[in-house]
C-alpha positions as CSV (number, residue, x, y, z in Angstrom):
1,M,0.0,0.0,0.0
2,S,1.4,3.4,-0.9
3,I,1.6,6.0,1.8
4,Q,2.2,8.9,-0.5
5,T,-1.5,9.8,-0.9
6,I,-2.9,13.3,-0.4
7,N,-6.5,14.2,-0.5
8,A,-6.7,17.5,-2.4
9,R,-9.3,19.1,-0.2
10,N,-9.7,17.1,3.0
11,G,-7.2,16.0,5.7
12,F,-3.9,14.4,4.8
13,H,-3.3,10.6,4.3
14,G,-0.3,8.6,5.4
15,I,2.5,9.3,7.8
16,W,3.8,12.8,8.1
17,P,6.6,12.5,10.7
18,A,6.9,15.2,13.4
19,M,10.4,16.0,12.3
20,L,13.2,16.5,14.7
21,T,15.1,19.7,14.0
22,P,18.9,19.3,13.6
23,L,21.2,22.0,14.9
24,D,24.7,23.1,14.1
25,E,27.5,23.8,16.7
26,A,26.0,27.3,17.3
27,L,22.6,25.8,17.9
28,N,21.2,27.3,14.7
29,I,19.1,25.2,12.4
30,D,21.2,22.9,10.1
31,H,19.2,23.4,6.9
32,A,21.1,20.9,4.8
33,K,20.6,18.1,7.4
34,L,16.9,19.0,7.8
35,A,16.4,18.7,4.0
36,T,18.4,15.5,3.9
37,H,16.2,14.0,6.7
38,A,13.0,15.2,5.0
39,H,14.0,13.7,1.7
40,S,14.9,10.4,3.3
41,L,11.4,10.2,4.9
42,L,9.7,10.9,1.6
43,G,11.9,8.2,0.1
44,A,10.8,5.8,2.8
45,G,7.2,6.3,1.7
46,C,5.9,9.0,4.0
47,G,3.2,11.2,2.6
48,G,4.9,14.3,3.8
49,V,6.7,15.9,6.8
50,T,5.7,18.1,9.7
51,I,8.1,20.8,10.9
52,F,8.3,22.9,14.1
53,G,5.7,20.9,16.1
54,T,6.5,20.0,19.7
55,T,8.9,17.2,18.6
56,G,10.6,19.8,16.3
57,E,11.1,22.3,19.2
58,G,9.0,24.8,17.2
59,P,8.4,27.4,20.0
60,S,12.2,27.5,20.7
61,F,12.8,29.2,17.3
62,S,12.1,32.8,16.2
63,L,9.8,33.8,13.3
64,R,12.8,34.6,11.2
65,E,14.3,31.2,11.8
66,R,11.1,29.3,11.1
67,K,10.4,31.2,7.9
68,E,14.0,30.7,6.7
69,A,13.9,27.0,7.5
70,L,10.7,26.5,5.4
71,E,12.1,28.5,2.6
72,Q,15.4,26.5,2.7
73,L,13.6,23.2,2.8
74,I,11.6,24.1,-0.4
75,A,14.7,25.6,-2.1
76,R,16.5,22.3,-1.5
77,G,13.9,20.5,-3.6
78,F,11.3,19.3,-1.1
79,P,7.8,19.8,-2.4
80,A,5.9,22.5,-0.6
81,D,2.6,20.6,-0.8
82,R,4.2,17.7,1.2
83,I,4.9,20.0,4.2
84,M,2.8,20.6,7.3
85,V,4.0,23.6,9.3
86,S,3.2,24.1,13.0
87,T,2.9,27.9,13.1
88,S,1.9,28.4,16.8
89,C,3.3,31.3,18.8
90,A,2.4,32.9,22.1
91,A,1.4,36.1,20.2
92,L,-1.5,35.6,17.8
93,V,-0.1,38.3,15.4
94,E,3.0,36.1,15.1
95,T,1.0,33.0,14.5
96,T,-0.9,34.8,11.8
97,E,2.3,36.0,10.2
98,L,3.9,32.5,10.2
99,T,0.7,31.0,8.9
100,Q,0.4,33.5,6.1
101,H,4.0,32.9,5.1
102,A,3.5,29.1,5.0
103,V,0.2,29.4,3.0
104,D,1.9,31.8,0.5
105,L,4.6,29.2,-0.1
106,G,2.0,26.6,-0.9
107,V,2.3,24.1,2.0
108,H,-0.2,21.4,2.5
109,G,-1.5,22.8,5.8
110,C,-0.8,24.5,9.1
111,L,-1.0,22.9,12.6
112,V,-2.2,25.5,15.0
113,L,-2.5,25.4,18.8
114,P,-5.1,27.3,20.7
115,P,-3.9,30.5,22.4
116,F,-1.7,29.1,25.1
117,F,0.1,31.8,27.1
118,F,-2.8,32.7,29.4
119,K,-4.4,29.9,31.3
120,G,-8.1,29.7,32.3
121,V,-9.2,31.4,29.1
122,S,-12.9,31.0,28.2
123,D,-14.1,29.0,25.2
124,E,-15.0,32.3,23.6
125,G,-11.5,33.6,24.0
126,I,-10.1,30.4,22.3
127,V,-12.6,30.7,19.4
128,N,-11.7,34.4,19.0
129,G,-8.0,33.5,19.0
130,Y,-8.4,31.1,16.1
131,A,-10.7,33.5,14.3
132,Q,-8.0,36.2,14.5
133,V,-5.5,33.9,12.8
134,I,-8.0,32.6,10.1
135,D,-9.4,36.0,9.3
136,G,-5.9,37.5,9.3
137,V,-4.7,35.0,6.7
138,N,-7.8,35.9,4.7
139,R,-7.7,33.0,2.3
140,S,-10.2,30.4,1.4
141,N,-7.9,27.8,0.0
142,W,-5.8,26.6,2.9
143,R,-6.0,23.8,5.5
144,L,-5.9,24.3,9.3
145,Y,-5.4,21.4,11.7
146,L,-6.4,22.1,15.3
147,Y,-3.7,20.9,17.7
148,H,-4.7,19.5,21.1
149,I,-1.8,18.9,23.5
150,P,-3.0,20.2,26.9
151,Q,-0.4,18.4,29.0
152,V,2.2,20.6,27.4
153,I,0.5,24.0,26.9
154,G,-2.1,23.9,29.7
155,V,-5.0,24.7,27.4
156,S,-7.6,22.2,26.1
157,L,-9.8,22.3,23.0
158,A,-13.4,21.6,24.2
159,H,-15.9,20.0,21.9
160,E,-18.0,23.2,21.8
161,V,-14.9,25.2,20.7
162,I,-14.4,22.7,17.8
163,R,-18.1,22.8,16.9
164,Q,-18.1,26.6,16.7
165,L,-14.9,26.8,14.6
166,V,-16.0,24.1,12.2
167,S,-19.4,25.8,11.8
168,R,-17.7,29.2,11.1
169,Y,-14.8,27.9,8.9
170,P,-16.0,24.6,7.4
171,Q,-13.7,24.8,4.4
172,I,-10.6,25.8,6.4
173,I,-10.6,23.4,9.3
174,V,-10.0,19.9,8.1
175,G,-8.6,17.9,11.0
176,I,-7.6,17.6,14.6
177,K,-4.2,16.4,15.9
178,D,-4.9,14.9,19.3
179,S,-1.7,14.5,21.2
180,A,-3.2,14.3,24.7
181,C,-2.2,10.6,24.9
182,D,-5.7,9.7,26.1
183,Q,-7.4,7.1,24.0
184,A,-10.8,7.7,25.4
185,H,-10.5,11.4,24.5
186,S,-9.4,10.6,21.0
187,V,-12.2,8.1,20.4
188,A,-14.7,10.7,21.7
189,L,-13.4,13.3,19.2
190,A,-13.7,10.7,16.4
191,K,-17.3,9.9,17.3
192,A,-18.2,13.6,17.5
193,F,-16.4,15.0,14.5
194,M,-15.3,12.3,12.1
195,P,-16.4,13.0,9.4
196,P,-16.2,15.7,8.2
197,L,-13.0,16.3,10.2
198,T,-10.2,13.7,10.4
199,V,-8.8,13.0,13.9
200,Y,-5.2,12.0,14.0
201,V,-3.4,10.9,17.2
202,G,0.2,11.6,18.2
203,F,0.5,8.7,20.6
204,E,1.5,5.7,18.5
205,P,-0.1,2.9,20.7
206,D,-3.5,4.4,19.9
207,L,-3.1,4.2,16.2
208,T,-4.5,0.7,15.9
209,T,-7.7,1.9,17.6
210,M,-8.1,5.1,15.5
211,G,-7.3,3.6,12.1
212,P,-10.4,1.3,11.9
213,M,-12.5,4.4,13.0
214,G,-11.4,6.2,9.9
215,S,-8.2,8.0,10.9
216,T,-6.2,8.2,7.7
217,G,-2.7,8.8,9.0
218,A,-0.5,10.2,11.7
219,I,2.0,12.9,12.7
220,S,4.4,10.8,14.7
221,G,7.7,11.4,16.5
222,L,8.7,7.8,16.2
223,A,8.2,8.0,12.5
224,N,11.5,9.9,12.3
225,F,13.1,6.5,12.3
226,M,10.2,3.9,12.1
227,P,7.9,5.3,9.4
228,R,6.7,2.0,8.0
229,V,5.9,0.5,11.4
230,V,3.8,3.6,12.2
231,H,2.1,3.4,8.8
232,R,1.0,-0.2,9.3
233,M,-0.4,0.5,12.8
234,V,-2.8,3.2,11.6
235,L,-3.6,2.1,8.0
236,S,-3.0,-1.7,8.0
237,S,-4.4,-2.6,11.5
238,K,-5.4,-6.1,10.2
239,D,-2.0,-6.9,8.8
240,P,-0.5,-9.9,10.8
241,Q,2.6,-7.9,11.3
242,T,0.8,-5.1,13.1
243,S,0.5,-6.9,16.5
244,K,4.3,-7.3,16.4
245,D,4.6,-3.7,15.4
246,A,2.6,-2.6,18.4
247,K,4.8,-4.5,20.8
248,R,7.9,-3.0,19.1
249,I,6.5,0.5,19.5
250,Q,5.7,-0.1,23.2
251,G,9.3,-1.3,23.7
252,I,10.7,1.8,22.1
253,L,8.5,4.0,24.3
254,E,9.7,2.1,27.4
255,L,13.3,2.8,26.2
256,L,12.5,6.5,26.0
257,K,10.4,6.8,29.2
258,P,13.3,7.5,31.7
259,H,14.5,10.4,29.6
260,S,13.2,13.8,28.5
261,L,11.4,12.9,25.3
262,M,12.8,15.3,22.7
263,P,16.5,14.9,23.7
264,A,15.8,11.1,23.8
265,L,14.3,11.1,20.3
266,K,17.4,13.0,19.1
267,G,19.5,10.4,20.9
268,V,17.9,7.6,18.9
269,M,18.7,9.6,15.7
270,A,22.2,10.1,16.8
271,A,22.7,6.4,17.6
272,L,21.1,5.2,14.4
273,S,23.1,7.6,12.2
274,H,26.3,7.5,14.2
275,D,26.2,11.3,14.2
276,S,26.3,12.9,17.6
277,S,25.3,16.3,16.2
278,W,21.7,15.1,16.4
279,L,22.0,15.3,20.2
280,R,21.9,19.2,20.2
281,V,18.7,20.8,21.5
282,R,17.6,24.4,22.1
283,S,17.1,25.7,25.7
284,P,15.1,25.1,27.8
285,L,15.6,21.5,26.8
286,V,18.9,19.9,27.9
287,A,20.9,17.5,25.8
288,M,21.9,14.1,27.0
289,T,25.3,14.1,28.7
290,P,28.1,12.1,27.0
291,A,27.8,9.4,29.7
292,A,24.1,9.2,29.5
293,Y,24.2,9.0,25.7
294,A,26.8,6.3,25.7
295,Q,24.6,4.1,27.8
296,F,21.5,5.0,25.8
297,A,23.1,4.3,22.5
298,K,23.9,0.8,23.6
299,E,20.3,0.3,24.5
300,V,19.2,1.6,21.1
301,D,21.7,-0.6,19.3
302,A,20.4,-3.6,21.2
303,Y,16.9,-2.9,20.0
304,N,18.1,-3.3,16.4
305,I,16.0,-0.5,14.8
306,D,16.4,-0.5,11.1
307,P,15.4,2.9,9.8
308,I,15.6,1.7,6.2
309,H,13.0,-1.0,6.6
310,E,11.0,0.1,9.6
């Protein structure tokens, strides 16, 4: 089954990895390595890639850096319509600017968090925040994916908020990325909104539940190095291999659990590529120490991850 399918109007199909962002010695974005990684994922059968989400340390980079990275990725031959951009910022005017920039460059869609700096904001305030961005972009031909990750940002997307937004912008809002890691919540979203929206989950063990309900893909951190495994779990749940895949995914998550997630994911990339530059992270994240990485790399090696075939 091909995983390079894109629905021209609705939500995306296939695996669009939540890309890790490689950094140079000065902790600036390594554009060449980002493009190489993106091309390798497309070559592995991914439908596209997602940049500057939580896994990609998006909020740690400035508007200028995020714009330049997208421009460089496209300039290095990566098709714009195979790119999802997380454009969320604390200031809604900056979210609007980044979103407009991405839309102007022809990306597939934008992943947008609810306003997240102030906590305890009313549903009305969240709806108004999204409306400010959508009205500010002032286009009718782009896709917005609502991004739900309350354990990180401290703000939830209530069903009523989603209903109001879909009613107001039915041609713009096409999907929800639910990264709450709560299967019951994801299932409730699917029952309430799918279709016309598509609900995608970020927690890989929930993929085999969501796929049969109609979820058509995933934005996954583990897909940085296991794209085919992630694909089978969501789109080939009846494949005999999928039960083995689920156990393998759970084992990888157990390997990551004792560590801070993004530095650990970068540690896996470093171990698999034998390139320690992948360990670099932006503050406030803290990279693995050499001693911690040496032990972690042995554990990764013992797990025999094959990024070419997984």
